[in-house]
Structures are given as C-alpha cells and as structure tokens.
Residue, then its C-alpha position, 0 to 999 in steps of 0.5 A: m137269529i140266523f147268525t145265532a144259529l150258525g154260532a151254536l152249530t159252529t160251537t157244537a161242531v168245534a167241541w165235537g171235532i176236538a173230542l173226535s180228533r184228540t187222544w189226550e191222557r197223561t200216563a200214570r208214570e208222568l203224573m207220579a213223577t211230577a207229584h214226587s218232584q214237587p217242592r213242598g209248598e207248590a200245588g202241581d199235581i198234588p190232589l186236594y183231599c176232602d171227605g175221603i175223596a182225592y180231587w186231582p188238579a185240572e189238566h188242560s190241553f187245547g180245547i180240553t179240560t179234565l177233572s178227576a177224582s178218586k175215592g180213598d183213605i189217607a194216612n199220616p195227614n199231619g206228617n211230612s208225607a201221606s199215603f193215599d189208598v185211591g183204588d187203581r187210579y195209579s197204584r194201590v198206595l201213593a205217597f206225596p211230599l205235600v198234601f192239601i186237606a180241604e173242608r170242601p171240594p173244588d167248585s164244579r167237581h163231580a165226586p165219584r158215586a158209590p160204588a164207583t171209585r174213580s170219576s173223570e169229567r172232561r170238558y170240550g170246546w174252544p175258546a171256552r169249554a161248551f160241552w162235558y161228560l162224566a165217566e166212572k170206573e170201579g177198579g179197572h172196570v167201567v161201571k156199566s149201570r151208569s158208566h157215562e153221563g152226558l155222552f153219546i157212544f156209537e159203536p157200529g160193530g157193537v164193540h164195547k171197548a169204546r166205553d173204556d176209551a171214553f173214560y180216558g178221553t181217547q177215541p178207539l182206532g182200528p177194528e174196534f172203531a167207534f166214536w163218542l160225543p159229549i152232549y151235556i152243555l156248559p151254559l156259560g161256555f156255550t153262550l160265549n162260544t155262540l156269540f164268538y162264532a156268530a160274530a165270526w160268521f157276521i164279519p165275512l158275510f156282511g161286515i166286509r160287504a157293508a164296509r165296501r159299500t160305504l167306501r164306494r159311496r164316499r168315493g162317488l162310485c156305484t155301491r154295486c159295480a163300482y162305476d164312477l157316478k160323478g157328474l150324473a144327476p143324484a136320482s139317476p140310476c147307474p148306467e152300468c148296472g141300473l142300480l137306483r141310488a138312495 
C-alpha cells in the first residue's frame, strides 16, 4: 500500500513537472512546410478528414502527446490536391498534396464542440501518458465558457494570458507568471506508471537491503553488522550488535 501510494504520487509529480517545465509547440510555418513536402502516399503531417473536421496527426515529445482537431470544409476531395477551410489554425485556406478521407475519426480523439473551431488535447506523463486536458478556441480566442476541460489554472496576479498559453501547451513567463496543471487521468497510463514507480521505490528501499542480508547470511556473517559468526553456537546472539539469529 505504501509503495502504491508512492508510485501514484511520483506519477503525478512527473506529469505535472513535465507540464510546468516544457514549452513545446511546432510553429505553423514548420507544419505547413512539412505537409507540402510530403510525397503522395505518406501520412506525415497530413490531417485525417471526417464529417467536417480535420484530425491532425499526433505529435510526440518527451512526456507529451498533442492531439489537435479543426472544424472546416473541404474542396476537391477526389482531385490531386484539396483545400481546407479550418478557421485560423494555420491560415484561412490550406492546400495539401495528399488528403485522407475517413468514415470515422481516430480513436480517443475529442472533436471541437460548437461554437469552438479548434481543439487541442494534450497528454502528459512518462513512461506512459497519465494525465490529459482539452482546450478549445474559436478563431483566435479561447472559448471562455468551456475553454479548458481537465485543467487547473492558477493565476496569482489574475492574468488571463495563461489560458491562451495553456491552449498551445506553454507556460507563461515574466510578469504574467502563472501555472496550470492537467488533472484528468488516463486510467491505463496512470496504472502502468504507478506500478513502474512503485517498483522503482521498492528496489532501493527494500530490495538492496534484502539482497545484502541474504549474502551475509550465506557467508556466515551477521545480517545487521557483518560480524563474522563462524565458530559460534547457532542460537547465540551476535557479539558485536546483539542480534539474535533465526
């Protein structure tokens, strides 16, 4: 029970630490350049289009996964290229050399909810993702009524810039200092990380000590102080520390 609690606390601390310490967002120019440079037949950064929503491929960094989606319309879906009207995500209209049309969205994705035009789901944790939150924007503005789901935002000075920064997965710095913490749990990732960190706590606290006692016992030494017990009666205590042998 103790190690399970330590594992859960460590899982939370690692996920929140990654969220507080990382500034991670690929620029629109980088994404557009990558998308236009993709040969036909490769996925890369090409979105998956389903029911009026463009689901962008997951982006991964150490301890972070970002899943984005944009509402929009598509033109020329059967041609050599297609144009997306996806609000203000990168530009008003984007053309891609390859378009995937899907009957259903990717698994575990959150589509933008009206009237939002963009959603950004970010997951944090290591080695597995354990916490997540969802942020939405309509045009260039955070949807105030439900801007963040699964996110605790602390603004000591009452600065609201943190809400915009949280959408892009960045922590505000300088005079507008604030911090935010993802609080929604991914059950599978949280369980795996808890077991991983519980084992990591057990090994240094008890595993090494148990192995050392076993080795001393096999060598005929006192398991507490390593005094040589050879030649003494089996039931006699250790002359050095007084430990009774089992």
